[in-house]
N, C-alpha and C positions, 0 to 999 in steps of 0.2 A: 955552140956551147953544149956540152953533155950534161944530162941531169945527174944530180948527186944520187948515189945509191947507198942503201944501208949496208953495213958490214956485219953479217951475223957471226963473223970469226970469233969474237970474244966469248960468246955463248957456246959456240961449237967446240972451242978449246976446253971448255968445262964439261963437255958431253951433254949439253942442253940444246934441244931444238926449240925454236920460237913457238911451235905448236904445243909444247909441253907446259909452257908458262901459264899459270892459272890466274895470276893477278899482276897488274902493273900499277905502281903508285906514282903519281905525278905531283911533284912539289909545287909547281905553278905552270901556267899555261902559255909561256913564251914558246914560240915556234922551235927554238933550238932544244927545247925539252920535250916536245911532243911529236916531232916530225916522223918518228919511226913507230909510233904506237900501232899502226895498221899491220906491222909485222906479227903482232901477237894476236892472231885471229881468234884464239880460244880464251883469251884472258878477259877478266873483269878489270876495267880501268877505274881506279879509285883516286879521288882528289880530296881537297879540303872540305867538300860538302856532299859528295855523291859517289855512288858506285854505279858504273854503266857496263852493260853487257848487251851487245847487239843494239837493238832499239829500245831496250828497257833502261830507265834511269830510276835509281832508288836513292832518295836523299838519306843522309845520315847526319848525326849531330855535330860532326867535325871533331872538336876537341874531345879526346878520349875514345874515339871510335876504334874498335879492335878489328884490324884487318885480318889477323890470325891470333891464336892464343898468346903469342909473345910479341906481337907488333901492335903499336898504338899510334894513332895520329895525334900530333900536337899542332895546333894552329899557331903559326909563327910569322905573322905579317911583318913585312920589312921591304924586301926587294919588290914585292907586289903586295897589295892588300890581301890576296888570296894565297899567300905562301903557307905551306904546311910542311912538317917534318915527320918522317916515319921513324919512330923509336923502336928499336929491336932489343928485347931483353935476351941477352945471350947466355944467361945463367952462369956468369963467370968466365965464359969462353971469349976470346977476342972477337969483336964484331968483324964480319966479312962483307959488310955492305957499306958502301960509301959512294953515293950517286944521287943525282936529282931525279932519276927514274930508276926504280928498283924493280926487278923482275923476280917473282917468287914462283917456285914450283913445289909440289908436295914432297915432303921428306920421304926418302925410300924407307919402306917398312912401316909407314903410318903417319 
């Protein structure tokens, strides 16, 4: 049986390399939502209660934590007690994010 491999194709089609991603938000810690996190070697991994980069773990308050200026974590237990949602204020533009794992990269130009 061959090992499953990650498909970087969806990011590559958007012109994004996994090494460019600065943050990855994880809605909960089931394996099907976390299996490819190691692809994002330069990213800070953020969940319902902490932000992790390399071997550094920085706790945060969870509810209301700002991952970026227009992104806020809401703690939304249900599927698991640790469920969280990432709310993105798109300032009237249609949201472009819909996933249990969201990869963010800096906006070009700032």
